[in-house]
C-alpha positions in Angstrom: 62.4 45.6 95.3 62.4 48.0 98.2 64.3 47.1 101.3 64.0 47.7 105.0 67.1 49.7 106.2 68.2 50.6 109.8 70.5 53.7 110.0 72.4 53.9 113.3 74.0 57.3 113.6 74.4 59.7 116.5 74.3 62.7 114.4 70.7 63.9 113.8 71.5 65.8 110.6 73.1 62.6 109.2 70.1 60.5 110.1 67.9 63.0 108.5 69.8 63.0 105.3 69.8 59.2 105.1 66.2 59.1 105.9 65.2 61.8 103.1 67.2 60.2 100.3 66.5 56.5 100.9 62.9 56.9 101.6 62.4 59.2 98.8 63.1 56.2 96.4 60.7 53.8 98.3 63.0 52.1 100.9 61.6 51.6 104.3 64.0 53.5 106.6 64.2 53.3 110.5 66.8 55.7 112.3 68.4 55.3 115.7 70.8 57.6 117.5 72.7 54.9 119.5 73.8 51.3 119.8 71.1 50.5 122.5 68.3 51.6 120.2 69.6 49.6 117.5 69.7 46.4 119.6 66.1 46.9 120.8 65.0 47.2 117.0 66.7 44.0 116.1 65.0 42.2 118.9 61.7 42.5 117.0 62.6 43.1 113.4 65.5 42.4 110.9 66.3 45.0 108.4 67.9 43.9 105.1 70.7 46.5 105.6 72.2 48.4 108.5 74.1 51.6 108.0 76.4 52.0 110.9 78.5 55.1 111.9 81.9 54.8 113.3 81.2 57.2 116.1 77.7 55.7 117.2 77.2 56.4 120.9 78.0 55.4 123.5 80.7 52.6 122.6 81.5 53.4 119.1 80.6 51.6 115.9 82.9 48.7 116.5 81.2 48.1 119.8 77.9 48.4 118.2 78.8 46.0 115.5 79.9 43.3 118.2 76.5 43.7 119.8 74.7 43.3 116.5 76.6 40.3 115.6 75.3 38.6 118.9 71.7 38.9 117.4 72.5 38.1 113.7 75.8 37.0 112.2 74.6 37.3 108.5 72.6 40.7 108.4 74.3 43.0 105.8 76.1 46.1 107.3 77.8 49.0 105.8 80.2 50.6 108.1 80.8 54.4 107.7 84.2 55.9 108.8 85.3 59.6 109.2 88.2 59.2 106.9 89.0 57.3 103.9 89.1 53.5 104.6 92.8 53.3 103.5 93.8 55.9 106.2 92.7 53.5 109.1 93.8 50.0 108.1 93.3 48.7 111.6 89.8 50.0 112.1 88.8 48.6 108.6 90.3 45.3 109.3 88.4 45.0 112.6 85.2 45.9 111.0 85.9 43.2 108.1 86.7 40.6 110.6 83.2 41.4 112.2 81.4 40.5 108.9 80.7 44.1 107.4 79.9 44.1 103.5 81.5 47.4 103.0 83.6 50.1 104.7 82.8 53.6 103.3 83.8 57.1 104.1 80.8 59.1 105.3 80.6 62.0 102.8 77.4 63.8 101.9 79.3 66.2 99.7 78.9 63.9 96.7 77.2 61.0 95.5 79.9 58.2 95.9 78.7 56.8 99.2 75.1 56.6 98.1 76.1 55.0 94.8 77.7 52.3 96.9 74.9 51.8 99.2 72.3 51.8 96.3 74.4 49.3 94.4 74.2 46.9 97.5 70.6 47.3 97.8 70.2 46.7 93.9 72.3 43.5 93.8 69.8 41.0 94.9 66.8 42.4 93.2 65.2 39.4 91.4 63.1 41.2 88.8 62.9 44.4 87.1 60.1 46.7 88.2 58.9 48.9 85.5 58.2 52.5 86.2 59.4 52.4 89.7 61.3 55.7 89.4 58.8 57.6 87.3 59.2 61.3 87.6 62.3 61.2 89.4 64.6 62.9 86.7 65.3 63.5 82.8 68.4 61.8 81.3 70.0 62.3 78.0 72.1 59.4 76.6 74.9 60.5 74.2 76.7 58.0 72.0 77.5 57.3 68.5 76.8 53.5 69.0 73.2 52.9 68.3 73.2 49.6 69.9 74.4 51.1 73.4 72.0 54.0 72.9 69.0 51.7 72.6 70.1 49.5 75.5 70.5 52.3 77.9 67.6 54.3 76.7 65.2 51.0 76.9 66.6 50.3 80.3 66.1 53.6 81.9 62.9 54.4 80.1 61.5 51.1 81.6 62.7 52.0 85.0 60.4 55.2 84.7 63.1 57.9 83.8 62.2 60.5 80.9 65.1 59.5 78.5 66.2 61.2 75.4 69.3 60.3 73.2 71.7 61.9 70.9 74.2 60.4 68.3 76.8 63.2 68.6 77.8 66.3 70.6 75.9 68.7 68.3 72.7 66.8 68.8 73.3 66.5 72.4 73.7 70.3 72.8 70.4 70.8 70.8 68.6 68.5 73.1 70.0 70.2 76.2 68.8 73.6 74.9 65.3 72.4 74.2 64.7 70.4 77.2 67.2 70.7 80.2 68.2 67.0 81.5 69.3 66.3 85.1 71.8 64.0 83.8 73.8 63.4 80.7 75.6 60.1 80.0 78.2 61.1 77.5 80.5 58.9 75.4 84.2 59.9 75.5 85.0 58.9 71.8 82.6 60.2 69.2 82.9 61.7 65.7 83.2 65.5 65.5 83.4 66.8 69.0 84.8 64.3 71.5 83.2 63.7 75.0 85.5 66.2 76.8 84.5 68.9 74.4 80.9 68.0 74.8 81.4 68.1 78.5 83.0 71.6 78.5 80.2 73.0 76.5 77.5 71.4 78.6 78.9 73.0 81.6 79.1 76.5 79.8 75.2 76.1 79.1 74.3 74.9 82.5 76.6 73.9 85.5 73.7 72.2 87.4 73.5 69.5 84.9 75.4 66.3 86.2 77.5 64.6 83.4 78.7 61.1 83.5 81.4 60.1 81.0 81.3 56.7 79.2 84.8 55.4 78.6 86.0 52.1 76.8 89.0 51.9 79.0 89.8 53.3 82.4 92.1 56.0 80.8 93.4 57.9 84.1 94.5 61.1 82.1 91.1 61.5 80.4 89.1 60.6 83.7 91.2 63.4 85.6 90.4 66.0 82.9 86.9 65.0 82.9 86.5 65.5 86.6 88.5 68.7 86.4 85.8 70.0 83.8 83.1 69.2 86.2 82.0 65.5 85.4 80.1 63.8 88.1 81.6 60.3 87.6 82.5 57.9 84.8 81.3 54.4 83.7 83.5 52.0 81.8 81.9 50.2 78.8 80.3 47.9 78.2 78.2 49.4 80.8 76.8 47.3 83.8 73.1 48.3 83.9 72.9 47.7 87.7 75.9 50.2 88.1 74.2 52.5 85.6 71.0 52.5 87.6 72.9 52.8 91.0 74.8 56.0 89.7 71.9 57.7 88.3 69.9 57.3 91.5 72.6 58.3 93.5 73.1 61.6 91.6 69.3 62.3 91.2 68.6 61.7 95.0 71.4 63.9 96.1 70.4 66.7 93.8 66.7 66.4 94.8 67.8 66.7 98.6 69.9 69.7 97.9 67.0 71.5 96.4 
């Protein structure tokens, strides 16, 4: 289900980035440069989600947040900060008291911010719409567990992605050489080459391929090594399909915009 989103940000480049990425996957996006324009929009329409920047002119994001709450106490709001939320506890506490759903660092250099936003937009979807992301990207699922491969492949295929699968690292590398995927979902524990070895070889073949590691436990050492080797992110098994979709979309839309 596609959503109406209001982006309130004084930086025109940021508004453009949000508009390009969120509208490219079907959401109806409206952008405003200041709190006055945001309030005017809310007088005639109610978006499903507001993305609100900390430095929104003229009174800042918290001032805009107070104004918005006069119109709607329940509307979902994501509050964007300049620094990591943990670096400004007072600001985050004020934002949460005003009912924001999430406080995120505004960071376009990776996909983490969009993964969170897309996850929020996906949470309330009542039914699966097949083929909604047709043509958006190619995905390779690598896992020696046939049940998980079938689950992920079937789900992502129904969503419209072009999906291939492989049972081990050797098969995965053959698939990559034949048909370059945009994203590889790669199990960490497999017979033969382990996931980190496969990750390293994928990056040697093509650094532009995004690799997401699938782990059974949140092993910090393995995760750190995977990130150091170039992994884009990781998912803990058993995989939540909504999280898989949000992560895949966030990576693909960011890559599409960079091109």
